C-alpha positions as CSV (number, residue, x, y, z in Angstrom):
1,M,37.5,-254.4,91.3
2,S,34.3,-254.5,88.9
3,D,32.3,-254.2,91.8
4,I,34.2,-251.4,93.1
5,V,34.2,-249.7,90.2
6,N,30.4,-250.2,89.8
7,K,30.0,-248.4,93.0
8,L,32.2,-245.5,92.2
9,W,30.6,-245.0,88.9
10,G,27.1,-245.6,90.4
11,F,27.8,-242.3,92.6
12,C,28.9,-240.3,89.4
13,H,25.6,-239.9,88.2
14,T,24.6,-238.1,91.5
15,L,27.5,-235.8,91.0
16,R,26.5,-234.9,87.3
17,H,23.6,-233.1,89.0
18,D,26.2,-231.0,91.2
19,G,28.0,-230.0,88.3
20,V,30.8,-232.5,88.3
21,D,31.4,-234.2,85.0
22,Y,33.0,-237.6,84.4
23,G,36.3,-236.6,84.0
24,D,36.3,-234.3,86.8
25,Y,34.9,-237.1,89.1
26,I,37.5,-239.4,88.1
27,E,40.3,-237.0,88.5
28,Q,38.9,-236.1,91.9
29,L,38.9,-239.8,92.8
30,T,42.6,-240.1,92.0
31,Y,43.3,-237.6,94.6
32,L,41.3,-239.3,97.2
33,L,42.7,-242.7,96.2
34,F,46.3,-241.4,96.7
35,L,45.8,-240.0,100.0
36,K,44.1,-243.2,101.1
37,M,46.8,-245.6,99.6
38,A,49.5,-242.9,101.1
39,N,48.0,-243.8,104.4
40,E,48.1,-247.5,104.0
41,R,51.6,-247.6,102.9
42,D,52.7,-245.4,105.9
43,I,53.7,-242.4,103.6
44,D,53.6,-239.7,106.4
45,L,51.4,-236.3,105.2
46,S,50.5,-235.5,108.8
47,S,53.0,-232.6,109.0
48,I,53.4,-230.9,105.5
49,E,55.2,-227.3,105.7
50,E,53.4,-224.3,104.0
51,I,54.4,-220.7,104.1
52,N,51.1,-218.4,105.3
53,A,50.2,-215.2,104.0
54,Q,52.1,-213.4,106.6
55,G,55.3,-215.3,105.2
56,K,55.5,-217.7,108.2
57,K,56.1,-221.4,108.0
58,N,52.9,-223.6,109.3
59,K,52.5,-227.2,109.5
60,V,49.2,-228.8,108.1
61,D,47.8,-232.2,108.6
62,C,47.3,-233.6,104.8
63,S,46.6,-237.3,105.9
64,W,43.9,-239.3,105.0
65,N,43.1,-239.5,108.9
66,K,42.7,-236.0,109.1
67,L,40.5,-235.8,106.1
68,S,38.1,-238.6,106.8
69,A,37.5,-237.4,110.2
70,L,35.8,-234.1,109.0
71,S,32.5,-233.4,107.8
72,G,30.3,-230.3,106.5
73,I,32.1,-227.3,105.5
74,A,35.1,-227.9,107.3
75,L,35.6,-231.0,105.3
76,L,35.4,-228.8,102.0
77,D,37.5,-226.2,103.0
78,H,40.2,-228.7,104.4
79,F,40.1,-230.8,101.1
80,T,40.7,-227.6,99.2
81,D,43.6,-226.6,101.5
82,V,45.2,-230.0,101.4
83,I,44.9,-229.9,97.3
84,R,46.6,-226.2,97.4
85,I,49.4,-227.2,100.0
86,L,50.5,-230.3,98.5
87,G,50.5,-228.4,94.9
88,R,53.2,-226.2,96.3
89,Q,55.5,-228.7,97.5
90,Q,58.8,-229.2,96.1
91,G,59.6,-232.6,94.2
92,I,57.0,-235.3,93.0
93,L,54.2,-234.4,95.5
94,G,53.9,-231.1,93.8
95,D,54.1,-232.4,90.4
96,I,51.3,-234.5,91.4
97,F,49.2,-232.0,92.6
98,K,50.3,-229.1,90.4
99,Q,47.3,-227.1,89.2
100,A,44.9,-229.6,90.8
101,V,41.5,-228.0,91.3
102,P,38.9,-229.6,94.0
103,R,35.5,-229.8,92.3
104,F,33.5,-230.8,94.9
105,N,30.7,-228.3,95.9
106,N,28.5,-230.4,98.3
107,P,30.3,-231.6,101.4
108,V,27.6,-234.3,101.7
109,N,28.7,-235.7,98.5
110,L,32.4,-235.5,99.1
111,K,32.0,-237.3,102.4
112,K,30.3,-240.0,100.6
113,V,32.9,-240.5,98.1
114,I,35.6,-240.6,101.1
115,S,33.4,-243.2,103.0
116,M,33.2,-245.4,99.8
117,I,37.0,-245.3,99.6
118,D,37.7,-245.7,103.2
119,D,35.6,-249.1,103.0
120,E,38.4,-250.7,100.9
121,D,41.7,-251.9,101.8
122,W,43.3,-250.7,98.3
123,S,47.0,-251.5,99.1
124,S,46.2,-255.2,99.8
125,M,44.6,-255.9,96.5
126,D,46.6,-257.9,94.1
127,V,46.3,-255.4,91.1
128,D,47.5,-252.0,90.0
129,V,44.2,-250.9,92.0
130,K,44.4,-247.2,90.9
131,G,45.1,-247.9,87.3
132,A,42.3,-250.6,87.4
133,A,39.8,-248.2,89.1
134,F,40.7,-245.2,86.7
135,E,40.7,-247.7,83.5
136,G,37.4,-249.3,84.6
137,L,35.6,-245.9,85.1
138,L,36.9,-244.4,81.7
139,E,35.7,-247.6,80.1
140,K,32.3,-246.8,81.9
141,A,32.6,-243.3,80.4
142,A,33.6,-244.7,76.8
143,S,30.7,-247.0,76.8
144,E,28.3,-244.2,77.5
145,G,29.5,-242.6,74.4
146,K,32.3,-240.2,76.0
147,K,35.3,-240.4,73.8
148,G,38.8,-240.3,74.6
149,A,39.3,-243.2,76.9
150,G,41.3,-245.0,74.5
151,Q,44.1,-242.8,74.4
152,Y,45.4,-243.6,78.1
153,F,45.6,-247.4,78.0
154,T,47.6,-250.4,76.6
155,P,46.2,-253.8,77.7
156,R,48.2,-254.9,80.7
157,V,48.8,-258.3,79.2
158,L,50.4,-257.0,76.2
159,I,52.7,-254.7,78.4
160,Q,53.7,-257.8,80.4
161,S,54.5,-259.5,77.1
162,I,56.4,-256.8,75.7
163,V,58.4,-256.2,79.1
164,R,59.0,-259.8,79.5
165,V,60.9,-259.9,76.1
166,M,62.4,-256.6,76.3
167,K,64.1,-257.1,79.8
168,P,64.6,-253.6,80.9
169,D,67.1,-254.2,83.8
170,P,68.7,-251.2,85.2
171,R,71.4,-253.3,86.9
172,V,73.0,-253.7,83.6
173,N,74.9,-250.2,83.9
174,N,74.8,-247.0,86.3
175,E,73.1,-244.8,83.6
176,F,70.4,-247.2,82.6
177,A,67.3,-245.4,81.7
178,I,63.9,-246.5,80.6
179,C,61.4,-244.0,78.8
180,D,57.9,-244.0,77.4
181,P,57.5,-240.8,75.4
182,A,53.7,-241.2,75.4
183,C,53.3,-242.8,78.9
184,G,49.5,-242.1,79.4
185,T,48.9,-243.5,83.0
186,G,52.1,-245.2,83.3
187,G,51.6,-248.5,82.3
188,F,54.8,-249.6,80.6
189,L,56.9,-247.9,83.5
190,M,55.0,-249.6,86.2
191,V,55.1,-253.1,84.7
192,A,58.8,-252.5,83.9
193,Y,59.3,-251.7,87.6
194,E,57.2,-254.8,88.6
195,W,59.3,-257.0,86.6
196,L,62.5,-255.8,87.8
197,M,61.0,-256.5,91.5
198,K,60.1,-259.9,90.3
199,E,63.5,-260.7,88.8
200,T,65.2,-259.6,92.2
201,K,62.5,-261.0,94.4
202,G,62.5,-257.4,95.8
203,A,66.0,-257.3,97.0
204,L,67.9,-254.6,95.2
205,D,71.6,-254.0,96.1
206,R,71.4,-250.9,98.4
207,K,74.1,-249.1,96.3
208,I,71.7,-248.9,93.2
209,V,68.4,-248.5,95.0
210,K,68.3,-244.7,94.9
211,R,69.5,-244.5,91.4
212,I,66.8,-246.8,90.0
213,K,64.1,-245.3,91.9
214,T,64.8,-241.6,91.1
215,K,66.9,-241.9,87.7
216,T,65.6,-244.6,85.8
217,F,62.2,-244.2,84.7
218,Y,61.2,-241.6,82.4
219,G,58.0,-240.5,80.6
220,Q,56.2,-237.9,78.9
221,D,52.4,-237.0,78.0
222,L,50.4,-234.2,76.6
223,V,47.6,-234.5,79.1
224,P,47.7,-233.8,82.6
225,R,45.3,-236.1,84.1
226,P,47.1,-239.5,82.8
227,R,50.3,-238.0,83.7
228,R,49.0,-237.2,87.2
229,L,47.9,-240.8,87.7
230,A,51.3,-242.1,86.3
231,L,53.1,-239.8,89.1
232,M,50.8,-241.2,91.7
233,N,51.2,-244.8,90.9
234,M,54.9,-244.8,90.7
235,F,55.4,-242.8,93.9
236,L,52.9,-245.2,95.7
237,H,55.4,-247.9,94.7
238,G,58.3,-246.0,96.0
239,V,59.4,-244.6,92.8
240,E,60.0,-241.1,91.8
241,P,59.9,-240.9,88.0
242,N,60.7,-238.1,85.8
243,I,57.4,-237.6,83.7
244,Y,57.3,-234.3,81.6
245,L,54.0,-232.5,80.5
246,G,54.3,-231.6,76.9
247,D,54.0,-232.4,73.3
248,T,56.6,-235.0,72.6
249,I,56.7,-234.6,69.0
250,Y,56.2,-231.0,68.3
251,E,58.6,-230.0,71.1
252,A,62.3,-230.0,70.3
253,N,64.3,-232.9,71.5
254,R,65.1,-232.6,75.1
255,G,68.6,-234.1,74.6
256,E,68.1,-237.1,77.2
257,F,68.9,-240.6,75.8
258,Y,67.5,-244.0,76.8
259,D,68.7,-247.5,76.8
260,V,65.0,-248.8,76.4
261,V,62.0,-247.1,75.1
262,L,58.5,-248.9,75.4
263,T,55.5,-246.9,74.2
264,N,52.3,-247.1,72.5
265,P,51.8,-243.7,70.5
266,P,48.3,-242.4,70.5
267,F,46.2,-243.5,67.8
268,G,44.0,-241.6,65.3
269,T,45.0,-238.2,63.3
270,K,43.5,-235.7,65.8
271,G,45.9,-232.7,66.0
272,A,48.1,-233.9,63.1
273,N,47.5,-231.4,60.8
274,Q,51.0,-230.4,60.0
275,A,54.6,-232.1,60.1
276,P,56.7,-231.1,63.3
277,E,59.5,-228.6,62.5
278,R,62.1,-231.0,63.9
279,D,65.6,-230.8,62.3
280,D,66.4,-234.2,63.7
281,F,63.4,-236.0,61.8
282,T,64.8,-237.0,58.3
283,I,61.3,-237.7,56.8
284,E,58.8,-235.1,56.9
285,T,55.3,-236.1,57.6
286,S,52.2,-235.3,59.9
287,N,51.4,-238.8,60.6
288,K,51.9,-238.9,64.5
289,Q,52.8,-242.4,64.8
290,L,55.6,-242.5,61.9
291,N,56.8,-239.3,63.9
292,F,57.0,-241.2,67.1
293,V,58.9,-243.8,65.4
294,Q,61.6,-241.1,64.1
295,H,61.5,-239.6,67.9
296,V,62.4,-242.9,69.5
297,M,65.1,-243.5,67.1
298,Q,66.3,-240.2,68.1
299,I,66.4,-240.8,71.9
300,L,67.8,-244.3,71.9
301,K,71.3,-244.6,73.1
302,P,73.6,-246.4,70.6
303,G,72.8,-250.2,71.4
304,G,69.5,-249.3,72.7
305,R,66.1,-251.0,72.1
306,A,62.8,-250.2,71.6
307,A,59.2,-251.6,71.4
308,I,56.4,-249.6,69.7
309,V,52.9,-250.3,69.3
310,L,51.7,-249.2,65.8
311,P,48.5,-249.5,63.9
312,D,48.4,-251.2,60.7
313,N,48.4,-248.3,58.4
314,C,51.6,-247.3,59.8
315,L,53.5,-250.0,58.3
316,F,52.2,-249.8,54.7
317,E,50.6,-246.3,54.1
318,G,51.8,-242.9,52.9
319,K,55.4,-242.2,54.1
320,A,55.6,-245.4,55.9
321,G,58.2,-246.8,53.5
322,E,60.3,-243.8,53.9
323,V,60.6,-243.9,57.4
324,F,60.9,-247.4,57.7
325,E,63.8,-247.4,55.2
326,I,65.9,-244.9,57.2
327,L,64.9,-247.1,60.5
328,M,66.3,-250.2,58.8
329,Q,69.4,-248.4,57.8
330,D,70.2,-247.1,61.3
331,C,68.5,-249.9,63.5
332,N,67.9,-253.6,63.3
333,L,64.2,-254.0,63.0
334,H,64.4,-257.7,64.0
335,T,60.8,-258.5,65.0
336,V,57.1,-257.4,64.2
337,L,54.4,-259.0,66.1
338,R,50.8,-258.6,64.4
339,L,48.2,-258.3,67.5
340,P,44.9,-260.1,67.6
341,R,42.0,-258.2,66.3
342,G,40.1,-256.6,69.0
343,T,43.4,-256.3,71.3
344,F,42.3,-252.7,72.3
345,T,38.7,-253.4,72.8
346,P,36.7,-251.5,74.4
347,Y,38.8,-248.2,74.1
348,S,39.7,-248.3,70.1
349,Q,37.3,-251.1,68.7
350,G,38.5,-252.1,65.1
351,V,42.0,-250.9,65.2
352,K,44.2,-253.6,63.9
353,A,47.7,-252.9,65.6
354,N,51.4,-254.4,65.7
355,V,54.4,-253.9,67.9
356,I,57.6,-253.4,66.2
357,F,60.9,-254.3,68.1
358,F,64.4,-252.9,67.1
359,Q,67.8,-252.0,68.3
360,K,69.6,-248.8,67.4
361,G,73.1,-248.8,65.7
362,I,73.0,-252.1,63.7
363,P,71.3,-252.2,60.1
364,T,68.6,-254.6,59.5
365,E,69.4,-257.7,57.8
366,K,66.3,-259.7,58.1
367,V,62.8,-259.0,59.9
368,W,60.9,-261.8,61.9
369,I,57.0,-261.5,61.8
370,F,55.0,-263.3,64.3
371,D,51.2,-263.4,63.2
372,A,49.1,-263.7,66.4
373,R,45.9,-262.4,64.3
374,S,45.0,-264.9,61.6
375,N,42.7,-267.6,62.5
376,V,42.5,-266.3,65.9
377,P,38.7,-265.5,67.3
378,G,38.4,-261.6,67.8
379,I,39.0,-260.3,71.3
380,T,35.9,-259.0,73.3
381,K,35.7,-257.7,76.6
382,K,33.5,-260.5,78.3
383,D,33.6,-263.8,76.0
384,R,37.1,-263.8,74.7
385,P,39.1,-261.6,76.8
386,L,42.9,-260.8,76.1
387,S,45.1,-263.1,78.0
388,G,48.7,-263.7,78.6
389,K,48.0,-267.1,76.2
390,H,47.5,-264.9,73.4
391,F,51.4,-264.2,73.7
392,E,52.8,-267.2,75.0
393,E,53.8,-268.6,71.5
394,F,55.4,-265.3,70.6
395,E,57.4,-265.1,73.6
396,K,59.0,-268.5,73.0
397,C,59.5,-267.7,69.4
398,Y,61.2,-264.1,70.3
399,G,63.8,-266.0,72.4
400,A,65.7,-265.1,75.5
401,D,67.8,-262.2,74.3
402,P,66.0,-258.9,74.5
403,N,67.9,-257.5,71.2
404,G,66.3,-260.2,69.1
405,R,69.4,-262.2,68.4
406,S,68.4,-265.6,69.8
407,K,68.6,-268.7,67.3
408,R,65.2,-268.6,65.6
409,K,63.1,-271.2,63.7
410,D,61.0,-270.2,60.5
411,L,57.8,-272.0,61.0
412,G,57.1,-272.1,57.3
413,D,53.9,-271.1,55.8
414,E,51.5,-272.8,58.0
415,G,53.4,-271.4,61.1
416,R,52.9,-268.0,62.7
417,F,56.8,-267.1,62.7
418,Q,58.5,-266.4,59.4
419,C,61.5,-264.7,58.4
420,F,61.8,-262.0,55.7
421,T,65.1,-261.0,54.0
422,M,65.7,-257.5,53.2
423,E,65.0,-258.1,49.6
424,D,61.6,-259.2,50.4
425,V,61.3,-255.8,52.1
426,K,62.6,-253.6,49.4
427,E,60.4,-255.4,47.0
428,R,57.5,-253.7,49.0
429,D,59.1,-250.4,49.1
430,Y,59.9,-250.9,52.9
431,K,56.2,-251.6,53.7
432,F,55.1,-254.3,55.8
433,D,52.0,-255.6,54.3
434,L,53.6,-258.9,54.5
435,T,51.2,-261.9,55.1
436,W,51.4,-265.8,54.4
437,L,48.5,-267.4,56.5
438,K,45.2,-267.5,54.9
439,D,42.6,-266.0,57.9
440,K,40.1,-268.7,57.7
441,S,37.8,-267.0,60.3
442,L,37.0,-264.3,57.9
443,E,35.3,-267.0,55.4
444,D,32.9,-268.1,58.6
445,S,30.3,-265.7,59.0
446,D,29.9,-266.6,62.6
447,E,33.5,-265.3,63.2
448,L,33.3,-261.9,61.3
449,P,34.0,-259.0,63.2
450,E,31.1,-256.8,64.8
451,P,29.7,-254.2,62.4
452,Q,31.0,-251.4,64.7
453,D,34.5,-253.1,64.5
454,L,34.3,-253.1,60.5
455,A,33.2,-249.5,60.7
456,S,36.0,-248.4,62.9
457,E,38.5,-250.6,60.8
458,A,37.0,-248.3,58.0
459,I,37.4,-245.0,59.7
460,T,41.0,-245.8,60.7
461,E,41.8,-246.4,56.9
462,L,40.2,-243.4,55.7
463,E,42.0,-241.2,58.2
464,A,45.2,-242.6,56.9
465,V,44.0,-241.6,53.5
466,V,43.0,-238.4,54.7
467,D,46.3,-237.9,56.5
468,D,48.2,-238.7,52.8
469,L,45.8,-236.3,51.5
470,R,46.8,-233.4,53.6
471,E,50.5,-233.9,53.2
472,I,49.9,-233.8,49.3
473,V,47.9,-230.4,49.6
474,A,50.8,-229.2,52.1
475,L,53.3,-230.1,49.5
476,I,51.4,-228.1,46.7
477,E,51.1,-225.1,48.9
478,K,54.8,-225.3,49.7
479,E,55.9,-225.4,46.0
480,E,53.3,-222.7,45.0
481,G,55.0,-220.5,47.6
482,V,58.4,-221.0,46.1
483,E,57.2,-220.3,42.6
484,K,55.7,-217.1,44.0
């Protein structure tokens, strides 16, 4: 895959001179990869119906074979027609290509990209190839100073570990639904479906196949590009998810409820200038991640369970204590996983993060914390990549019950898994700055984080302070308004 990404990326520089930027190029690739993989998986696009200017129905060949056989201006024109016609279709095809715009101006460049894609048998690769190619290209963009790549991705091995312990099994009831309200390219939804296929060995009961493939997987994202890729990925696996485009936090609750929520809300404070006006949010805060926690609490069905990735500052700064006090009254916050340093390298370097696991409808009595960070060498892209081994002990300690009710063993002050009572949490005003292992790696100059990682950590902490200050200013202005 890295060789393919390098080949695709290498051509990006040529397109830059043709007026196609990094983001546009990556998006155009997703359209072409979709058409190629649809052909490989025998999805017939050779006879797509459209209504012409005279109001007559017309059949158009939108298949990869037709596209790849053309050249010159005829190729450019046909590619434009394919994008336009597919964008007008009903259902998921229309969602995938909605508002899609062709960006190629030079037919020679378009033909070369088509030829590069045609050289590979994408469906035979044992990876989520479109997601991997998209991720690899965004990583390239990020390494060249193009910001924004990090908002789309959660490392696949982390998602797989979360899914294994959460067991999102749609067979348990006829209305079972899984949601990621910040789905990006659909990593959590895709892995949840892959987990189900592995559990069932691909042999689903005919009576439930349609329900699982059309009424089980839900998501939402603010950005059109990753949403489009999520739709494509799921569709190519035979699943038609319901993925909405919009702002999860600032829009009103849609009134849909889910059995399992798996999500990694976007890090940072960009756009978080004010608290959302939501009647169903108990705590007023402009912190996006804390608002996602409140949103997840609202959209879970009674008895439903959730896993949310959160940066450190969301566990113990600002309004965190107030949000977690409410959470622990209404839900059983049974497990917190402290992730290794560098988990999100290279997208969000320096961010220290956690995963919280809870079940709605049962108040919290005790919280188990697994420290996968202390005395663990920081993750790097090449020398120390994140792997499934980083989470093997955690999964064993978590246990077989997805709701965190398995019998557990406190490993003591020298172990990575400890139990804390509600009294312990209350003493800290419901903030989770609970540590017990001495991190010896921080005393070793050879193991210290890279300077850019330390700088990123400092920025994250400062952003949290700025977020608190904004809330203080907003509160003062609100009180002054009342006095006037």
